[in-house]
N, C-alpha and C positions, 0 to 999 in steps of 0.2 A: 288253241288260239281262242281268245274272248272276242266275241262281236257284240257290241253294246251301243246304247245312246250314251250321252254325256252324264247320266245318272245311274243306269242299270248295267250290270255285268253278266253276260250269259256265256258259260262255257260250251254249251250245246250249240253246234252249228245250226240247228233247226229253230233256235229261239232268237228272234231279232226284234228290236224296237228302236226308234230313233228319236233324236232330239227335236222337241218342239219350242225350245226356249226363244229362239229368234223369230218364230213364226206365229206365235200366239196373237190373235186379234183381240181378244178381250177376256179378262179373268179376274175375279175377286178373290181366288184362292191361289196359294202357292202350290204349283204342281210339281211335287218331288219326283214323281216316279210314273212311268208308263209301263205296265208290265201284263203278261198273260198269266191268268190263274184259272185253272179248270176250264180252259178253251173259252173264257170270257175275256174280252178286252176291258181293263180296268184302269182308272186314274185315281191314284190314291185309295184304291180299293172300292171305288164307285163305278159300277158297270156302265159303259156307254150304251145309251138307251136307243139310239138310232143312227144309222149310217146311210143317208140318202144317196141317190144317184148323182146329185149335183156336186159331190166331191167334198162335202163337209160332214163332220160327225158332231152330233148334239150331245153333250154330256151333261148329266145332272150331278152336281157335286154339293155335298152338304158341308157347311163350315163348322158344324158343332154335332157332337154325338148325342145319344139318348133318345127317348121317346119322342120328343119334338122333331127331331131330325127325321126319325123314321117315318113320321106322318106326312112329311113334305112330298108333293107330287106335282107333276105338270109344271114345274119351274116355279112354284110358289113357296112361300115361307123362306127357309134357309137354304133352299136350292138355288145354285147358280147355273145358268146355261152358257156353256163355253163352246166356241166354234173352232174346229182345227182344220187345217189343210189335210185331205185325206192322203194325199202323196207322202206328206212328212209323217203322218201317223204311222204308216206302214204296218198294217195290221200283223200281228204275231202269227206265226204258223207253225203247225206240227208240233204242238205242245207235247212234251213227254216228262221224264222224270227230272230230278233236280229242283224240287219245289222252291228253294230259296233263290236259285239263280245266281249264286254268288260263287266266284272262284275259290278253289281250296288253296291254290297256290298262285304266286304272282305270274301273269303272263301279259303279254302286250295286248291292248285293247284297241280294237278296230272301229273307228268312228266314221259316220257320214258327215263330212264338213258342211258348214253353212256356205251359202252362195257368196256372201260378202268376202269370205276367206278366199275363195277361188278367183274373185275379181282382184283381189290384192296380189295374188299370185301372177296374174297377167300383167298387172302394172309393174310388179318387180322384174319379170322376165324381159319386158319390152324397154325397160329403162336402162339396161346393162349394155354397154358396148359389145359389138360382134366379137372382138378378139378375146374377151374374157367371159362370154356368155355361156352360162351352164348348159344351155340347150345343145351347143356345139362342142362340148367338152368330151373328150374321149376317154379320159383317165381319172377325172375327178379333181384335178388341180384346181378348178374353179368353183368347187363345191360351197366354199364359204364366202363367195363374192355377195356382199350387200345383204347379208342374213341379219335380220333384226327381230326383236320381239321373242314371244315364247313359242313360235311355230317356225320350224326349219323347213324351207322349200327345197324339194328334189325336183328334177326335170327330165322330160322324155328326150325326144329327139325330133327335128323337123324333117328328117328324111335326107340322106345325102348321096345315095346311089340309086340306080334304076337297074332293075333285072326283070326281063320279059314284060315290060311295061308297067312294073310295080315300083313305086317309090319306097325304099326301105331305109330305115335308120337303125343302127345298133350300136350300143355302147356298154362298156363295163368300167365302172368308176369305183375309186376308193374315196371314202368321205368319213371325217372325224367330226361328231356332233356332240356338243355338251350335253351332260346328263341333265334330265328334266325337260327337255325340249320335246314338244309334239312334232311329228313330222307329216307334211303334207306332200302327196305326189299325185299327178294325173296319170291314169292309165292311158287315156286319150282324151284331147280336149280340143275345141275350136272356138274362135271368137269371131264375130262379125262387127265391123266398124262402119259408121255411117257414111263415110266418104269412100273408104277403100272398096266397100262392098255395095255401093249405091246401085249399080246395075242389077245385081242379084236381088236386092230388096225391092227394086221397082217391079221386077218380074214376078216375085212372090206376091206382092200386093196387087198385082194386075194393072200397073200404071204404064202409061206411055213412056218409052225409053227417054224422051226428052223433057218429061215433065218433073218438076221438082218434087221430092218426097214430102207430102203434107206433115207438118210438125205432129199433128194428132195421131198419125199413122206410123211415126218413125219407131217407137218402141216395138209395136207389133211386128213391123218388118225385121227388126233386129232379131226378135225372138224367133220368128219363123226361119230366118237365115240360119241361126245357130242350130235350131232344132232339125232342120232339113239335112244338115251334115251329119249329126250324131245319130239320127235315125237310121243311117246306113251302117253304123258300126256293127260288126258281127264277130270281131276278134277281141276277146277280153280275158286276160289271165292275170292274176296277181298272187304273189306268195310272200310271206314274212317268216324268215328262217326255215324256208322250205315247206312251210304249211301253207297250202293253197286255200284262198277264199273261193268257195264254189262259184262257178261262173253264173248259175241261176241267181244267186244272192248279189252278185255283182250287178247284173242287169235290172234286178228288181229294186235294189236299195241304194245304189251308190251313183245313180245319175243325178247330177246337181246342175242347175241353171243359176247363173249369177243374176243379181238385179242390174238395172241400168247403171253403168259406171262410165268414167272417162279414162281414155288410154291414149297415149301419144307414141307413135312409131318413130324410130331413128332412121336416119338415111342408111345407117350400116345395121339394119335390123337383121335378126338372125333367121328370117324367113325368106331372104332374097327377094322381097317385094320392091320393085323398082320405085324411084321417087315419084313418078307420075301416078302411081297407084297408092303408094304408102302415105303421101302427104306429110313428109317428115317435119317433126316440130309443131304440128297442128293437133291440138287436143280433139279427139273424136269420141262421140257417145257410142258406147259398145255394149254387148251382151255376149257372155260366153256360156258354153255348156260342155259337159263331158262326164266322164266316169273318174271319180276322185276317191281317194282314201286318205284318211287321217289316222295316224299311228300314235298311240300314247302308251308310255310305260316300259319302253325298252330299257332293260337293265344295262349297267355298264358291262362292257366287254364287246365281243365280235358278233355281228348280226348280218343278215343278207336281206334285201328288199329287191324283188324281180317282178317285172310287169311287162305285158305285151298287150298292144292294143292295135286295132286296125280295121280296114275295109277290105275284104276279100277282092283281090284283083286290081286294087288301086293303091292302098298304102298300108305300111306295117312298121310299127315301132317297138323296139325291145331294148330294155336297159336292165343291166344287173348292178346293183350297188352292194359293195362290200363296206359295211358301216362299222365304225368303232365309237362306241359310247364311252365317253370319259369326263 
């Protein structure tokens, strides 16, 4: 299995780097690649010179080669300084052999999706009527509902049974996907909405239960709400064609939070949220968070994607997809 960013391909499960394309704050150079070389972090071959504790990495990048470039220091001359979000840089670990880092044969590539894409997933799943919603699908007959664009969305389960106080959801589905589509699935995810989760947001912000949420604090409250749920997740498993993604890598690299976005719940929503709490038909500002995987490059033929996510003693979801690419 190849685990990579959108530019790099690594066969070794100990070599990971991830996409910064959507999160670059400023740059005058086209960053083609982030890779590990001889235990140093490099951007286009230029070493990262500093990784401070505030979560940013300062990078000196030369736009030209030759003696003049070699003499540039401290951000002068041809050197640009570029700030990256440290969480998205995801420093490469445990470097070993395979110097080129390129696969010798075609295998699926496992990517960390952008937060915007996970927000689109939430808008997709909440817009579909309950009777044909893929979250509640037990066989896969609703797998193709409202699929658009170059990314095919798969779904988990909201949990439909209770055993020993634990909410459990389990499904085995058949799904046919056109060749060339990327595939996005949540191992486990949660979203917080400004009206539906107002009481939780007030509590996390330390506000009076009857006090309106200040506009300036709403986004912070939504983020705290989503984080507080996903912080408790301790069950994480995912495999492609029987090859598992190591749990440590799932926890370290595949947790994704969305930006602020708008979501509208239906009266017949798949989560069984009653109308007095779901505010059906009213757009709500939202933030989601979870563990997400984006799969690229599945060859035509038969494949499996299987994942389990949950919180011990509270909730567990498991789905097995039998996928035909054609």
